[in-house]
N, C-alpha and C positions, 0 to 999 in steps of 0.2 A: 692033590695040587695045592700049593701054598702061594701066598701073595708074592708077587715079583718085587724086586728092589725098586722098580719104577713106581709101583702102586704105593709102596711104603713111603717112598720119597714124596710123592704127591700128597699123601695124607699128612706127612710131616709139615709140608709147606702150607697146607690148608689150616693146620693147627696154630700157625703163627698169625695172630690177628693183626699184627703190626705191618704185615706185608701184603702186596698184591702180586699175583702170579701172572706174568706177562708171557703170552703164548703167540709167537709168530705163526701165521698160516702157511703151511707147506702142503704140497700135493704130489711130490715124487721124490726120488732119491737125491736128485741134484739140489732142489730147493731145501730139502731137509739137511743135507750136508752143509750148506751155506749157513743155515740157522744154527746148527750145532757148532760150527766153526766160530760163530760170534758169541757163544757161551750162554745161551738162554737156559733158564731153569726148566722149561717145558716147551713142548711143541703142540701145535694144533693141526690136525689133518682135516682140511676143508672138503666137504662133499661137493661143493660147486667146482673147486679146483680139480678134484679127482675125476669128476664127470667130464670136465673140459679136456683134461690132459689125456685121459685114458680112452674116452669115447668121442671127443670132439662134439659134444652135445651140450645144450643148456641145462641148467639145474631145474629140471622138471620131473624128477622122480624116475628117470630112466636107468640109473645105475643099479646094479644088483648087489646082494649081500656078498657073493663070492668076489666081485670086483673090489668092493670097499674093504673087505677083510684082507684080501691079498695085498692091497696097497698099504694098509695099516701095518700088516705084519712086516713088510719090507722096511718101512720107515722106522718102526719100533726096533728092529734088529740092528740098525746102524749104530746105536748107542743105547743098550738096554738099561742104562742107569738114568737116562733122561726120560721123564714121563711124557707119554704121547696121549693127548686128548683127541678123540676121533669122533667125527660126525657119524651117527648111526641112523639118521633120518627118522623114519617112522617105525623102525624095527623090521621093515620089509614084509609086513603082513600081520596076521592075527597073533594071539598069545603064543602059539607054538613057534611061530617064526621069530617073535621077540625073544623067546627062550633060547632058540638056536643062535640068534644074533649075539646075545650077551655071552653065551658059552664060547662061540667062535672068536669073539673079540678078546676074551680072557686068554684063550689058547694062543692068540696072535701076539700077546705081550702088550696089549693096549692098557694104559693106566686108567683111563676114564672115557666114557661115551655119553652122548646126550640123545635122548629120545623125545620126539615132539608129538603134538596132537593134531597134525594134519592127516588126511587120508593118504593111502599109499600113492595116489596120483597127486603128489605134493608139488610145491614149487618153492623157489627161493623165498626166504622169510622177508626180504625187502622188496618183493613184487606185490602187486595189489590183487584183490579179489581172491584171497586165500580161503579155502574151505577148512572146516574143523570137524573132528569126530566128537560125539557127545562126551561130556566129562566122565561119565561112568566108564565108557570104553577106553578113554585115555588112562584112567587109573588102573584099569585091567592091564594095560601095557606095562605100566610101572610095576604093578604087582608081579607080573610075569618076569620082569627083569630082576626084581628082588629075589624071587624064587630061584631063578637060574643061577644067580650069584651064589646063593646058599648051597644049591645042589652041586655046583662045580667044585666046591671045597677050595676055590681060589678067591681072588678079590678083584674088584674093579670099582672105581668111583662112579656112581650113577648120578647123572645130571638130568634133572627134569626140565624140559623146555616146553613153553607154551607160546603159541602164535595167536592166542585168543584176544590179545589187546586190540588189534585192528578192527575186529568185527563185533566182539562182545563187550569190550570195555575193560577198564582196569579191575573192577571188583571181581568180575567173572574170571579174569585171567589169574589173579592172585588166589582165588578160591581153588583153582586147579593146582597151582603150585603148592598151596598148603596141604591139599589132599595127598599130593605126591610125597611131600616131606613126611607126613604122618605115616605113610607106608614104608618109608626108609630111604627115600632119595637123599643123597648127600649134599647136592648143590642145586640151586634154583637158577633158571635162565628165562627171564622175561624178554622175549624177542620183540624188537621194534619199539623200544622205549622212545617216547617222543619228546621228552623234556628233561632238564636236570632236576626239576622239582619231582617229577614222577620217578626218576632214577633214585633220588634220595629217599623217597617214600617207600619204595619197594625194598630197598636194602634195610631200612629201619624196621619195616613191618615183618620181615621174614627172619630177623635176628633170632638165634645165633647162626642160622643156616647161611653159609656163604652164597653170595649172588654173583653171577657171571654177567659181564657186559660184552656185547658183540659190536666191535668197532668196524663199521662199514661206511667209509667216506662216500658221501653222495646218496646214502640210504635215508631211511626215515628217522634214524636216531641222531642226536647231536654228536658232533665230532669232538670227542674227548681225548685229551692226552692221558697217559698212564697216571700222572699225578692227579689230574682232575677226577678220573674215575675212582681212584683210591680215596680221595677226599669226600666223595659222595657215598662211600661205603662199600663199593664193589671189592671183592676178594680175588676175582680172576678177570682178565681181559683178553679176548682173542681178537686177532687181526686176520680174518680169513683171506682178505684180498692183498695182503702184504706183498706176496710174490707174484700173484696172478696178474694184478694190474700193471706193475712195472714191466713184467715179461711181455705182456701184450703190447705195451707201448714201444718197448725197445725192439722187439722182433718185427713189429709192423713197420717201424721206421727203417730198420735195416733192409727189409724186403722192398720197401718203396725205393730206397737208395739204389739197391742193386738193379731193380727194374728200370729206373730212370737214367742211371749213369753207367751201369755196367761194372760198378766197383762196390766193394764192401768197405764199411768204415773200419779204420785201424785204430785200436786203442793203445796209446803209447804206454809202455811199461808193463803190459800184460802179455803172458805167453801161455801156451798149452800147459807147461809145467805148473804155473800158478794155479790153473784150474784143477789139474790132477792132484795137486797137493791138498786142496780143499776136499777132494773126493777120497782122500786117504792113501795117496801114492806111497808115502814113506812107511806107513803102517803095513801096507801090502808087501813092500820090499822086505821089511823086517821079518814078517811072518815067513816068507819064503826062505830067507837066510837062516832063520832059527830052525827050520825043518831040514836044513842041509842042502837047500837048493843052490844052484849055481847060475841061474838065469840072470840075476841082477847083481852078482858079486862085484862087477866092475862099474856099477852105477847105472842110472837110467837118464 
């Protein structure tokens, strides 16, 4: 197995220290297609969004490896040239499960994943009262991921995430990240940064390792624009709620309108064709015609 074009592209983007990689959060084929249509350099598959859309459950560690891997593979396949960064939660178990998780994500075409230091009964990083595993056990997870990457003869960018800031403080959290970097992690992810000063400090302290910022409006971290995050020293920024929040608001409002008035809102200038074009309608027709098909030779 060799490195996929998406992994090579992500490593190329990470090598350019003058840029920040902007990753809109997606969780299904529809949201991924929309983000691809807008021309982003990379995508981020959110675990919270995957859990909500596939299971209708909150982000409390209920999603399984097979569900996450299947979702990631589908999203990554929509445009294999665009890197997909995917949430891998805790690795879904001990060292053997972490090994399996990394191997499965590589086979699925994922360009990068992040592993965290919560127990398998985890919760969203912006909720309170998170529990942590000991630092030694966390580093065992990272070591298992590094070994899995080497044994796969493929490649994937490994992002070390720690949730230790909330309960153990800054120094303990950074110690975990430094340990992960020493083992071979490619990117550092300090979850729940609480101030711009803290953000600047961690980016400076972990140089030259790229640091990722998790943009969650209404969470514990400051609301930063892409430019502000870059000026603080971040090299990647993910927006896990980019689609999930607006979809929740729009669908809830549409449902309320239908319930209260018996009608649905009509958006002027939009048609089913517009939606299907974003989903690859013209490409699908072209593929059929190229194979000698006649289903769509008169148009759709």
